[in-house]
Backbone as XML, in Angstrom:
<?xml version="1.0"?>
<chain id="A" units="angstrom">
  <residue number="1" name="MET">
    <atom name="N" x="0.286" y="15.401" z="-20.204"/>
    <atom name="CA" x="-0.046" y="14.206" z="-20.062"/>
    <atom name="C" x="-1.565" y="13.780" z="-19.241"/>
  </residue>
  <residue number="2" name="THR">
    <atom name="N" x="-2.370" y="12.768" z="-19.772"/>
    <atom name="CA" x="-3.936" y="12.527" z="-19.282"/>
    <atom name="C" x="-3.683" y="11.472" z="-18.274"/>
  </residue>
  <residue number="3" name="LEU">
    <atom name="N" x="-3.929" y="11.937" z="-17.128"/>
    <atom name="CA" x="-4.127" y="10.875" z="-16.342"/>
    <atom name="C" x="-5.171" y="10.111" z="-16.226"/>
  </residue>
  <residue number="4" name="PRO">
    <atom name="N" x="-5.390" y="8.513" z="-16.013"/>
    <atom name="CA" x="-6.428" y="7.903" z="-16.204"/>
    <atom name="C" x="-7.375" y="8.470" z="-14.677"/>
  </residue>
  <residue number="5" name="ALA">
    <atom name="N" x="-8.419" y="8.289" z="-14.902"/>
    <atom name="CA" x="-9.361" y="8.359" z="-13.504"/>
    <atom name="C" x="-8.937" y="7.450" z="-12.668"/>
  </residue>
  <residue number="6" name="GLY">
    <atom name="N" x="-8.705" y="7.813" z="-11.156"/>
    <atom name="CA" x="-8.681" y="6.986" z="-10.406"/>
    <atom name="C" x="-6.937" y="7.402" z="-9.867"/>
  </residue>
  <residue number="7" name="ILE">
    <atom name="N" x="-6.434" y="8.275" z="-10.310"/>
    <atom name="CA" x="-4.872" y="8.696" z="-10.043"/>
    <atom name="C" x="-5.073" y="10.517" z="-9.709"/>
  </residue>
  <residue number="8" name="ASP">
    <atom name="N" x="-4.800" y="10.902" z="-8.362"/>
    <atom name="CA" x="-4.461" y="11.989" z="-8.345"/>
    <atom name="C" x="-2.852" y="12.118" z="-7.443"/>
  </residue>
  <residue number="9" name="PRO">
    <atom name="N" x="-2.355" y="12.971" z="-8.391"/>
    <atom name="CA" x="-0.760" y="12.813" z="-8.087"/>
    <atom name="C" x="-0.591" y="13.842" z="-6.963"/>
  </residue>
  <residue number="10" name="SER">
    <atom name="N" x="-1.516" y="14.784" z="-6.682"/>
    <atom name="CA" x="-1.160" y="15.575" z="-5.554"/>
    <atom name="C" x="-1.488" y="15.540" z="-4.420"/>
  </residue>
  <residue number="11" name="VAL">
    <atom name="N" x="-2.069" y="14.266" z="-4.038"/>
    <atom name="CA" x="-2.758" y="13.559" z="-2.681"/>
    <atom name="C" x="-1.277" y="13.042" z="-1.917"/>
  </residue>
  <residue number="12" name="PRO">
    <atom name="N" x="-0.911" y="13.623" z="-0.961"/>
    <atom name="CA" x="-0.212" y="12.777" z="-0.333"/>
    <atom name="C" x="-0.564" y="11.664" z="0.584"/>
  </residue>
  <residue number="13" name="PRO">
    <atom name="N" x="0.220" y="10.539" z="0.815"/>
    <atom name="CA" x="-0.354" y="9.080" z="1.599"/>
    <atom name="C" x="-0.555" y="9.625" z="3.040"/>
  </residue>
  <residue number="14" name="SER">
    <atom name="N" x="-1.469" y="8.708" z="3.394"/>
    <atom name="CA" x="-2.030" y="8.969" z="4.941"/>
    <atom name="C" x="-1.076" y="8.528" z="6.060"/>
  </residue>
  <residue number="15" name="GLY">
    <atom name="N" x="0.086" y="8.212" z="5.588"/>
    <atom name="CA" x="1.030" y="7.883" z="6.691"/>
    <atom name="C" x="1.840" y="6.676" z="6.467"/>
  </residue>
  <residue number="16" name="PRO">
    <atom name="N" x="3.065" y="6.509" z="7.276"/>
    <atom name="CA" x="4.360" y="5.653" z="7.189"/>
    <atom name="C" x="3.563" y="4.194" z="7.159"/>
  </residue>
  <residue number="17" name="GLY">
    <atom name="N" x="2.642" y="3.815" z="7.779"/>
    <atom name="CA" x="2.148" y="2.374" z="7.551"/>
    <atom name="C" x="0.742" y="2.464" z="7.200"/>
  </residue>
  <residue number="18" name="CYS">
    <atom name="N" x="0.368" y="0.958" z="7.581"/>
    <atom name="CA" x="-1.010" y="0.750" z="7.112"/>
    <atom name="C" x="-1.964" y="1.383" z="8.182"/>
  </residue>
  <residue number="19" name="THR">
    <atom name="N" x="-3.179" y="2.196" z="7.477"/>
    <atom name="CA" x="-4.022" y="2.757" z="8.438"/>
    <atom name="C" x="-4.711" y="2.260" z="9.505"/>
  </residue>
  <residue number="20" name="GLU">
    <atom name="N" x="-4.996" y="0.980" z="8.820"/>
    <atom name="CA" x="-6.072" y="0.196" z="9.804"/>
    <atom name="C" x="-5.335" y="-0.530" z="10.774"/>
  </residue>
  <residue number="21" name="CYS">
    <atom name="N" x="-4.058" y="-1.364" z="10.192"/>
    <atom name="CA" x="-3.460" y="-2.297" z="11.122"/>
    <atom name="C" x="-2.645" y="-1.260" z="12.254"/>
  </residue>
  <residue number="22" name="ASP">
    <atom name="N" x="-2.313" y="0.135" z="12.154"/>
    <atom name="CA" x="-1.788" y="1.038" z="13.025"/>
    <atom name="C" x="-2.906" y="1.076" z="14.096"/>
  </residue>
  <residue number="23" name="ALA">
    <atom name="N" x="-4.266" y="1.346" z="13.660"/>
    <atom name="CA" x="-5.374" y="1.664" z="14.763"/>
    <atom name="C" x="-5.529" y="0.558" z="15.285"/>
  </residue>
  <residue number="24" name="ALA">
    <atom name="N" x="-5.174" y="-1.038" z="14.910"/>
    <atom name="CA" x="-5.892" y="-2.076" z="15.475"/>
    <atom name="C" x="-4.716" y="-2.839" z="16.252"/>
  </residue>
  <residue number="25" name="GLY">
    <atom name="N" x="-3.472" y="-2.120" z="16.185"/>
    <atom name="CA" x="-2.387" y="-2.866" z="16.601"/>
    <atom name="C" x="-1.717" y="-3.814" z="15.929"/>
  </residue>
  <residue number="26" name="GLY">
    <atom name="N" x="-2.219" y="-4.015" z="14.758"/>
    <atom name="CA" x="-1.660" y="-5.259" z="13.709"/>
    <atom name="C" x="-0.382" y="-4.967" z="12.948"/>
  </residue>
  <residue number="27" name="TRP">
    <atom name="N" x="0.248" y="-5.652" z="11.817"/>
    <atom name="CA" x="1.310" y="-5.479" z="11.607"/>
    <atom name="C" x="1.053" y="-6.043" z="10.280"/>
  </residue>
  <residue number="28" name="TRP">
    <atom name="N" x="1.904" y="-5.758" z="9.180"/>
    <atom name="CA" x="1.864" y="-5.938" z="7.671"/>
    <atom name="C" x="3.106" y="-6.398" z="7.114"/>
  </residue>
  <residue number="29" name="PHE">
    <atom name="N" x="2.963" y="-7.036" z="5.921"/>
    <atom name="CA" x="4.218" y="-7.173" z="5.227"/>
    <atom name="C" x="4.780" y="-6.452" z="4.086"/>
  </residue>
  <residue number="30" name="HIS">
    <atom name="N" x="4.140" y="-5.969" z="3.605"/>
    <atom name="CA" x="3.984" y="-4.759" z="2.545"/>
    <atom name="C" x="3.343" y="-3.973" z="2.582"/>
  </residue>
  <residue number="31" name="LEU">
    <atom name="N" x="3.534" y="-2.831" z="1.923"/>
    <atom name="CA" x="2.840" y="-1.693" z="1.904"/>
    <atom name="C" x="2.342" y="-1.028" z="0.497"/>
  </residue>
  <residue number="32" name="ARG">
    <atom name="N" x="1.008" y="-0.919" z="0.464"/>
    <atom name="CA" x="0.470" y="-0.121" z="-0.983"/>
    <atom name="C" x="-0.041" y="0.986" z="-0.317"/>
  </residue>
  <residue number="33" name="ARG">
    <atom name="N" x="0.182" y="1.986" z="-1.749"/>
    <atom name="CA" x="-0.967" y="3.395" z="-1.505"/>
    <atom name="C" x="-1.756" y="3.770" z="-2.623"/>
  </residue>
  <residue number="34" name="CYS">
    <atom name="N" x="-2.829" y="4.096" z="-2.125"/>
    <atom name="CA" x="-4.013" y="4.542" z="-3.151"/>
    <atom name="C" x="-3.352" y="5.434" z="-3.639"/>
  </residue>
  <residue number="35" name="ALA">
    <atom name="N" x="-3.543" y="5.355" z="-5.312"/>
    <atom name="CA" x="-3.183" y="6.300" z="-6.127"/>
    <atom name="C" x="-3.990" y="7.539" z="-6.237"/>
  </residue>
  <residue number="36" name="GLN">
    <atom name="N" x="-5.267" y="7.184" z="-5.503"/>
    <atom name="CA" x="-6.524" y="8.282" z="-5.762"/>
    <atom name="C" x="-6.214" y="9.486" z="-4.611"/>
  </residue>
  <residue number="37" name="CYS">
    <atom name="N" x="-6.278" y="8.510" z="-3.262"/>
    <atom name="CA" x="-7.021" y="9.321" z="-1.984"/>
    <atom name="C" x="-5.567" y="9.465" z="-1.055"/>
  </residue>
  <residue number="38" name="GLY">
    <atom name="N" x="-4.369" y="8.527" z="-1.409"/>
    <atom name="CA" x="-3.264" y="8.282" z="-0.764"/>
    <atom name="C" x="-3.306" y="7.357" z="0.740"/>
  </residue>
  <residue number="39" name="HIS">
    <atom name="N" x="-4.386" y="6.512" z="0.778"/>
    <atom name="CA" x="-4.485" y="5.797" z="1.828"/>
    <atom name="C" x="-3.410" y="4.681" z="1.963"/>
  </residue>
  <residue number="40" name="VAL">
    <atom name="N" x="-2.641" y="4.618" z="2.620"/>
    <atom name="CA" x="-1.837" y="3.216" z="2.936"/>
    <atom name="C" x="-2.346" y="2.315" z="3.345"/>
  </residue>
  <residue number="41" name="GLY">
    <atom name="N" x="-2.264" y="1.021" z="2.967"/>
    <atom name="CA" x="-2.988" y="-0.418" z="3.358"/>
    <atom name="C" x="-1.971" y="-1.521" z="3.257"/>
  </residue>
  <residue number="42" name="CYS">
    <atom name="N" x="-2.101" y="-2.410" z="3.923"/>
    <atom name="CA" x="-1.288" y="-3.393" z="3.480"/>
    <atom name="C" x="-1.492" y="-4.681" z="2.594"/>
  </residue>
  <residue number="43" name="CYS">
    <atom name="N" x="-0.692" y="-5.055" z="2.003"/>
    <atom name="CA" x="-0.634" y="-5.940" z="0.766"/>
    <atom name="C" x="-1.438" y="-7.231" z="0.807"/>
  </residue>
  <residue number="44" name="ASP">
    <atom name="N" x="-1.913" y="-7.760" z="-0.057"/>
    <atom name="CA" x="-2.554" y="-9.314" z="-0.101"/>
    <atom name="C" x="-1.698" y="-10.172" z="0.515"/>
  </residue>
  <residue number="45" name="SER">
    <atom name="N" x="-0.412" y="-10.224" z="0.671"/>
    <atom name="CA" x="0.237" y="-11.255" z="1.601"/>
    <atom name="C" x="0.218" y="-10.944" z="3.056"/>
  </residue>
  <residue number="46" name="SER">
    <atom name="N" x="-0.258" y="-9.939" z="3.362"/>
    <atom name="CA" x="-0.316" y="-9.672" z="4.669"/>
    <atom name="C" x="-1.541" y="-10.104" z="5.425"/>
  </residue>
  <residue number="47" name="PRO">
    <atom name="N" x="-1.873" y="-10.464" z="6.571"/>
    <atom name="CA" x="-3.012" y="-11.002" z="7.320"/>
    <atom name="C" x="-4.416" y="-10.246" z="6.832"/>
  </residue>
  <residue number="48" name="ALA">
    <atom name="N" x="-4.507" y="-9.015" z="6.935"/>
    <atom name="CA" x="-5.319" y="-8.396" z="6.822"/>
    <atom name="C" x="-5.891" y="-7.844" z="5.416"/>
  </residue>
  <residue number="49" name="GLN">
    <atom name="N" x="-4.954" y="-7.793" z="4.517"/>
    <atom name="CA" x="-5.190" y="-7.396" z="3.212"/>
    <atom name="C" x="-6.132" y="-5.895" z="2.910"/>
  </residue>
  <residue number="50" name="HIS">
    <atom name="N" x="-5.691" y="-5.024" z="4.077"/>
    <atom name="CA" x="-6.329" y="-3.498" z="4.144"/>
    <atom name="C" x="-6.400" y="-2.941" z="2.509"/>
  </residue>
  <residue number="51" name="ALA">
    <atom name="N" x="-5.294" y="-2.798" z="1.811"/>
    <atom name="CA" x="-5.129" y="-2.307" z="0.623"/>
    <atom name="C" x="-6.259" y="-2.640" z="-0.562"/>
  </residue>
  <residue number="52" name="SER">
    <atom name="N" x="-6.389" y="-3.997" z="-0.811"/>
    <atom name="CA" x="-7.418" y="-4.253" z="-1.511"/>
    <atom name="C" x="-8.730" y="-3.970" z="-1.020"/>
  </residue>
  <residue number="53" name="ALA">
    <atom name="N" x="-8.854" y="-4.195" z="0.044"/>
    <atom name="CA" x="-10.012" y="-3.839" z="0.809"/>
    <atom name="C" x="-10.537" y="-2.314" z="0.841"/>
  </residue>
  <residue number="54" name="HIS">
    <atom name="N" x="-9.565" y="-1.434" z="0.985"/>
    <atom name="CA" x="-9.938" y="-0.195" z="0.521"/>
    <atom name="C" x="-10.417" y="0.125" z="-0.992"/>
  </residue>
  <residue number="55" name="ALA">
    <atom name="N" x="-9.514" y="-0.351" z="-1.776"/>
    <atom name="CA" x="-9.761" y="-0.203" z="-3.360"/>
    <atom name="C" x="-11.048" y="-0.723" z="-3.672"/>
  </residue>
  <residue number="56" name="ARG">
    <atom name="N" x="-11.557" y="-1.813" z="-3.241"/>
    <atom name="CA" x="-12.629" y="-2.604" z="-3.462"/>
    <atom name="C" x="-13.987" y="-1.491" z="-2.756"/>
  </residue>
  <residue number="57" name="ASP">
    <atom name="N" x="-13.665" y="-1.160" z="-1.419"/>
    <atom name="CA" x="-14.799" y="-0.534" z="-0.931"/>
    <atom name="C" x="-15.047" y="1.037" z="-1.234"/>
  </residue>
  <residue number="58" name="ALA">
    <atom name="N" x="-13.841" y="1.498" z="-1.472"/>
    <atom name="CA" x="-14.009" y="3.053" z="-1.818"/>
    <atom name="C" x="-14.188" y="3.280" z="-3.422"/>
  </residue>
  <residue number="59" name="HIS">
    <atom name="N" x="-14.008" y="2.426" z="-4.168"/>
    <atom name="CA" x="-13.988" y="2.281" z="-5.495"/>
    <atom name="C" x="-12.607" y="3.404" z="-6.246"/>
  </residue>
  <residue number="60" name="HIS">
    <atom name="N" x="-11.557" y="2.708" z="-5.769"/>
    <atom name="CA" x="-10.388" y="3.296" z="-5.999"/>
    <atom name="C" x="-9.418" y="2.237" z="-6.202"/>
  </residue>
  <residue number="61" name="PRO">
    <atom name="N" x="-9.469" y="2.047" z="-7.905"/>
    <atom name="CA" x="-8.688" y="1.016" z="-8.605"/>
    <atom name="C" x="-7.187" y="0.768" z="-8.353"/>
  </residue>
  <residue number="62" name="PHE">
    <atom name="N" x="-6.647" y="2.040" z="-8.434"/>
    <atom name="CA" x="-5.185" y="2.109" z="-8.556"/>
    <atom name="C" x="-4.377" y="2.088" z="-7.378"/>
  </residue>
  <residue number="63" name="ILE">
    <atom name="N" x="-3.513" y="1.545" z="-7.183"/>
    <atom name="CA" x="-2.353" y="1.483" z="-5.877"/>
    <atom name="C" x="-1.145" y="1.646" z="-6.598"/>
  </residue>
  <residue number="64" name="ARG">
    <atom name="N" x="-0.157" y="2.302" z="-5.580"/>
    <atom name="CA" x="1.140" y="2.324" z="-6.108"/>
    <atom name="C" x="2.335" y="1.573" z="-4.591"/>
  </residue>
  <residue number="65" name="SER">
    <atom name="N" x="2.915" y="0.850" z="-5.035"/>
    <atom name="CA" x="3.930" y="0.290" z="-4.160"/>
    <atom name="C" x="4.298" y="1.201" z="-3.241"/>
  </residue>
  <residue number="66" name="TYR">
    <atom name="N" x="4.460" y="0.883" z="-2.038"/>
    <atom name="CA" x="4.669" y="2.309" z="-0.948"/>
    <atom name="C" x="5.967" y="1.551" z="-0.377"/>
  </residue>
  <residue number="67" name="GLU">
    <atom name="N" x="6.424" y="0.791" z="-1.051"/>
    <atom name="CA" x="8.064" y="-0.073" z="-0.400"/>
    <atom name="C" x="9.222" y="0.647" z="-0.864"/>
  </residue>
  <residue number="68" name="PRO">
    <atom name="N" x="10.559" y="1.291" z="-0.378"/>
    <atom name="CA" x="11.324" y="1.859" z="-0.749"/>
    <atom name="C" x="12.076" y="1.146" z="-2.104"/>
  </residue>
  <residue number="69" name="GLY">
    <atom name="N" x="12.184" y="1.991" z="-3.160"/>
    <atom name="CA" x="12.818" y="1.376" z="-4.387"/>
    <atom name="C" x="11.921" y="0.900" z="-5.563"/>
  </residue>
  <residue number="70" name="GLU">
    <atom name="N" x="10.719" y="1.155" z="-4.992"/>
    <atom name="CA" x="9.689" y="0.440" z="-5.922"/>
    <atom name="C" x="8.773" y="1.523" z="-6.499"/>
  </residue>
  <residue number="71" name="ALA">
    <atom name="N" x="8.422" y="1.192" z="-7.889"/>
    <atom name="CA" x="7.488" y="2.238" z="-8.240"/>
    <atom name="C" x="6.394" y="2.018" z="-9.373"/>
  </residue>
  <residue number="72" name="TRP">
    <atom name="N" x="5.932" y="0.551" z="-9.064"/>
    <atom name="CA" x="5.190" y="-0.042" z="-9.959"/>
    <atom name="C" x="3.741" y="0.236" z="-9.349"/>
  </residue>
  <residue number="73" name="PHE">
    <atom name="N" x="2.515" y="0.284" z="-10.278"/>
    <atom name="CA" x="1.333" y="0.326" z="-10.391"/>
    <atom name="C" x="0.384" y="-0.539" z="-10.407"/>
  </residue>
  <residue number="74" name="TRP">
    <atom name="N" x="-0.853" y="-0.446" z="-9.625"/>
    <atom name="CA" x="-1.351" y="-2.017" z="-9.883"/>
    <atom name="C" x="-2.831" y="-1.744" z="-10.119"/>
  </residue>
  <residue number="75" name="ASN">
    <atom name="N" x="-3.658" y="-2.018" z="-11.073"/>
    <atom name="CA" x="-5.203" y="-1.753" z="-11.398"/>
    <atom name="C" x="-5.932" y="-2.812" z="-10.876"/>
  </residue>
  <residue number="76" name="TYR">
    <atom name="N" x="-6.399" y="-2.680" z="-9.684"/>
    <atom name="CA" x="-7.456" y="-4.004" z="-9.256"/>
    <atom name="C" x="-8.814" y="-4.085" z="-10.150"/>
  </residue>
  <residue number="77" name="ASP">
    <atom name="N" x="-9.288" y="-3.180" z="-10.813"/>
    <atom name="CA" x="-10.292" y="-3.447" z="-11.933"/>
    <atom name="C" x="-9.894" y="-4.237" z="-13.067"/>
  </residue>
  <residue number="78" name="THR">
    <atom name="N" x="-8.483" y="-4.167" z="-13.481"/>
    <atom name="CA" x="-8.198" y="-4.952" z="-14.414"/>
    <atom name="C" x="-7.355" y="-5.649" z="-14.503"/>
  </residue>
  <residue number="79" name="SER">
    <atom name="N" x="-6.867" y="-6.224" z="-12.797"/>
    <atom name="CA" x="-5.839" y="-7.039" z="-12.739"/>
    <atom name="C" x="-4.357" y="-6.718" z="-13.649"/>
  </residue>
  <residue number="80" name="GLN">
    <atom name="N" x="-4.034" y="-5.501" z="-13.632"/>
    <atom name="CA" x="-2.888" y="-4.857" z="-14.619"/>
    <atom name="C" x="-1.981" y="-4.417" z="-13.749"/>
  </residue>
  <residue number="81" name="MET">
    <atom name="N" x="-0.617" y="-4.620" z="-14.299"/>
    <atom name="CA" x="0.610" y="-4.329" z="-13.662"/>
    <atom name="C" x="1.179" y="-3.313" z="-14.356"/>
  </residue>
  <residue number="82" name="TYR">
    <atom name="N" x="1.687" y="-1.903" z="-14.005"/>
    <atom name="CA" x="2.593" y="-1.118" z="-14.655"/>
    <atom name="C" x="3.697" y="-0.878" z="-13.926"/>
  </residue>
  <residue number="83" name="GLU">
    <atom name="N" x="4.743" y="-0.772" z="-14.655"/>
    <atom name="CA" x="5.981" y="-0.603" z="-14.408"/>
    <atom name="C" x="6.398" y="0.570" z="-13.646"/>
  </residue>
  <residue number="84" name="SER">
    <atom name="N" x="5.839" y="1.690" z="-14.024"/>
    <atom name="CA" x="5.680" y="2.979" z="-13.675"/>
    <atom name="C" x="4.638" y="3.470" z="-13.974"/>
  </residue>
  <residue number="85" name="GLY">
    <atom name="N" x="4.514" y="4.752" z="-13.603"/>
    <atom name="CA" x="3.561" y="5.576" z="-13.813"/>
    <atom name="C" x="3.743" y="7.226" z="-13.371"/>
  </residue>
  <residue number="86" name="PRO">
    <atom name="N" x="2.708" y="7.786" z="-13.005"/>
    <atom name="CA" x="2.963" y="9.302" z="-12.748"/>
    <atom name="C" x="3.451" y="9.480" z="-11.627"/>
  </residue>
  <residue number="87" name="ASP">
    <atom name="N" x="4.356" y="10.527" z="-11.348"/>
    <atom name="CA" x="4.985" y="10.879" z="-10.029"/>
    <atom name="C" x="3.825" y="11.408" z="-8.787"/>
  </residue>
  <residue number="88" name="LEU">
    <atom name="N" x="3.837" y="10.618" z="-8.053"/>
    <atom name="CA" x="2.679" y="11.135" z="-6.787"/>
    <atom name="C" x="3.606" y="12.164" z="-5.747"/>
  </residue>
  <residue number="89" name="ALA">
    <atom name="N" x="2.795" y="12.863" z="-4.922"/>
    <atom name="CA" x="3.242" y="13.393" z="-4.061"/>
    <atom name="C" x="3.874" y="12.804" z="-3.083"/>
  </residue>
  <residue number="90" name="PRO">
    <atom name="N" x="4.759" y="13.331" z="-2.648"/>
    <atom name="CA" x="5.958" y="12.725" z="-1.426"/>
    <atom name="C" x="5.348" y="12.159" z="-0.256"/>
  </residue>
  <residue number="91" name="PRO">
    <atom name="N" x="5.907" y="11.749" z="0.365"/>
    <atom name="CA" x="7.082" y="10.808" z="0.513"/>
    <atom name="C" x="6.253" y="9.491" z="-0.487"/>
  </residue>
  <residue number="92" name="LEU">
    <atom name="N" x="7.438" y="8.912" z="-1.184"/>
    <atom name="CA" x="7.166" y="7.939" z="-2.094"/>
    <atom name="C" x="7.334" y="6.474" z="-1.631"/>
  </residue>
  <residue number="93" name="ALA">
    <atom name="N" x="7.902" y="6.108" z="-0.580"/>
    <atom name="CA" x="7.543" y="4.783" z="0.617"/>
    <atom name="C" x="7.431" y="5.168" z="2.003"/>
  </residue>
  <residue number="94" name="HIS">
    <atom name="N" x="7.543" y="4.071" z="2.754"/>
    <atom name="CA" x="7.751" y="4.165" z="4.001"/>
    <atom name="C" x="8.920" y="4.482" z="4.648"/>
  </residue>
  <residue number="95" name="PRO">
    <atom name="N" x="9.216" y="4.826" z="5.506"/>
    <atom name="CA" x="10.889" y="5.215" z="6.067"/>
    <atom name="C" x="11.524" y="4.217" z="5.662"/>
  </residue>
  <residue number="96" name="ALA">
    <atom name="N" x="12.861" y="4.533" z="5.077"/>
    <atom name="CA" x="13.528" y="3.171" z="4.814"/>
    <atom name="C" x="14.439" y="2.598" z="6.063"/>
  </residue>
  <residue number="97" name="ASP">
    <atom name="N" x="14.026" y="2.836" z="7.287"/>
    <atom name="CA" x="14.392" y="2.314" z="8.273"/>
    <atom name="C" x="13.212" y="1.388" z="9.237"/>
  </residue>
  <residue number="98" name="GLN">
    <atom name="N" x="11.951" y="1.436" z="8.624"/>
    <atom name="CA" x="10.991" y="0.786" z="8.964"/>
    <atom name="C" x="11.107" y="-0.275" z="8.602"/>
  </residue>
  <residue number="99" name="PRO">
    <atom name="N" x="11.230" y="-1.750" z="9.251"/>
    <atom name="CA" x="11.432" y="-2.844" z="8.930"/>
    <atom name="C" x="10.187" y="-3.561" z="8.227"/>
  </residue>
  <residue number="100" name="VAL">
    <atom name="N" x="10.584" y="-4.485" z="7.515"/>
    <atom name="CA" x="9.801" y="-5.311" z="6.699"/>
    <atom name="C" x="9.865" y="-6.778" z="7.047"/>
  </residue>
  <residue number="101" name="PRO">
    <atom name="N" x="8.937" y="-7.667" z="7.710"/>
    <atom name="CA" x="7.395" y="-7.054" z="7.565"/>
    <atom name="C" x="7.628" y="-5.765" z="9.101"/>
  </residue>
  <residue number="102" name="GLY">
    <atom name="N" x="6.564" y="-5.325" z="9.320"/>
    <atom name="CA" x="6.478" y="-4.093" z="10.225"/>
    <atom name="C" x="5.203" y="-3.667" z="10.776"/>
  </residue>
  <residue number="103" name="PRO">
    <atom name="N" x="4.983" y="-2.894" z="11.767"/>
    <atom name="CA" x="6.306" y="-2.185" z="12.188"/>
    <atom name="C" x="6.831" y="-2.723" z="13.231"/>
  </residue>
  <residue number="104" name="GLU">
    <atom name="N" x="8.123" y="-2.069" z="13.644"/>
    <atom name="CA" x="8.979" y="-3.251" z="14.764"/>
    <atom name="C" x="8.018" y="-3.000" z="16.091"/>
  </residue>
  <residue number="105" name="GLY">
    <atom name="N" x="8.192" y="-4.097" z="16.593"/>
    <atom name="CA" x="7.429" y="-4.344" z="17.988"/>
    <atom name="C" x="6.278" y="-5.165" z="18.045"/>
  </residue>
  <residue number="106" name="ARG">
    <atom name="N" x="5.643" y="-5.327" z="16.718"/>
    <atom name="CA" x="4.440" y="-5.765" z="16.335"/>
    <atom name="C" x="4.063" y="-7.305" z="15.270"/>
  </residue>
  <residue number="107" name="VAL">
    <atom name="N" x="5.576" y="-7.609" z="15.167"/>
    <atom name="CA" x="5.384" y="-8.554" z="13.795"/>
    <atom name="C" x="5.635" y="-9.892" z="14.940"/>
  </residue>
  <residue number="108" name="PRO">
    <atom name="N" x="4.535" y="-10.819" z="14.848"/>
    <atom name="CA" x="4.820" y="-12.186" z="15.513"/>
    <atom name="C" x="6.026" y="-13.057" z="15.283"/>
  </residue>
  <residue number="109" name="PRO">
    <atom name="N" x="6.624" y="-13.731" z="16.206"/>
    <atom name="CA" x="7.753" y="-14.417" z="15.762"/>
    <atom name="C" x="7.266" y="-15.433" z="14.483"/>
  </residue>
  <residue number="110" name="ASN">
    <atom name="N" x="6.237" y="-15.774" z="14.609"/>
    <atom name="CA" x="6.007" y="-16.932" z="13.453"/>
    <atom name="C" x="5.444" y="-16.205" z="12.288"/>
  </residue>
  <residue number="111" name="TRP">
    <atom name="N" x="5.679" y="-14.761" z="11.886"/>
    <atom name="CA" x="4.955" y="-14.175" z="10.857"/>
    <atom name="C" x="4.676" y="-14.965" z="9.343"/>
  </residue>
  <residue number="112" name="LEU">
    <atom name="N" x="6.029" y="-15.663" z="9.268"/>
    <atom name="CA" x="5.649" y="-16.508" z="7.918"/>
    <atom name="C" x="4.513" y="-17.110" z="7.938"/>
  </residue>
  <residue number="113" name="GLU">
    <atom name="N" x="4.275" y="-17.768" z="9.092"/>
    <atom name="CA" x="2.849" y="-18.772" z="8.894"/>
    <atom name="C" x="1.791" y="-18.118" z="8.702"/>
  </residue>
  <residue number="114" name="SER">
    <atom name="N" x="1.481" y="-16.769" z="8.818"/>
    <atom name="CA" x="0.533" y="-15.685" z="8.994"/>
    <atom name="C" x="0.320" y="-15.114" z="7.292"/>
  </residue>
  <residue number="115" name="LEU">
    <atom name="N" x="1.267" y="-15.460" z="6.425"/>
    <atom name="CA" x="1.226" y="-15.021" z="5.096"/>
    <atom name="C" x="0.142" y="-15.259" z="4.503"/>
  </residue>
  <residue number="116" name="ASN">
    <atom name="N" x="-0.652" y="-14.740" z="3.646"/>
    <atom name="CA" x="-1.727" y="-15.118" z="2.781"/>
    <atom name="C" x="-0.606" y="-15.554" z="1.524"/>
  </residue>
  <residue number="117" name="ARG">
    <atom name="N" x="-0.956" y="-16.580" z="0.893"/>
    <atom name="CA" x="-0.113" y="-17.000" z="-0.371"/>
    <atom name="C" x="-0.813" y="-17.134" z="-1.528"/>
  </residue>
</chain>
C-alpha cells in the first residue's frame, strides 16, 4: 500500500495530551494526532485549537483522532474526512482513564462556555 505524503506510520505520538496545553497548564476537549510527526494537539472545539495550528505551521495536513475507539483521519488541506486509514504506531489514543475534557484538575467548571462551536 502506498501512503499519501504526510503520513508516517512509524512515528509514535508525542504523549498522552496536547503538547502546548500541557506546557501552558491549559486544558482540551478532544485530542488529535499528527499522522506525520506524532504531535498531539487539541481539537478545533478546544479553546486553543493546537492541532490545526500545528497542521498549518508545520505543513502536516493529516491528523488522526486520538480518542479511544475512534480511527478516523482528517486532511486539513482538502477538508476531507476518512473513516479509517493506515495503522499508526501505538498508542492509538490517550489513556482510557484520562477524562474528556481533560486533563483532570485543569478543566474549568464552566468549560462548556469556552468551547469553539
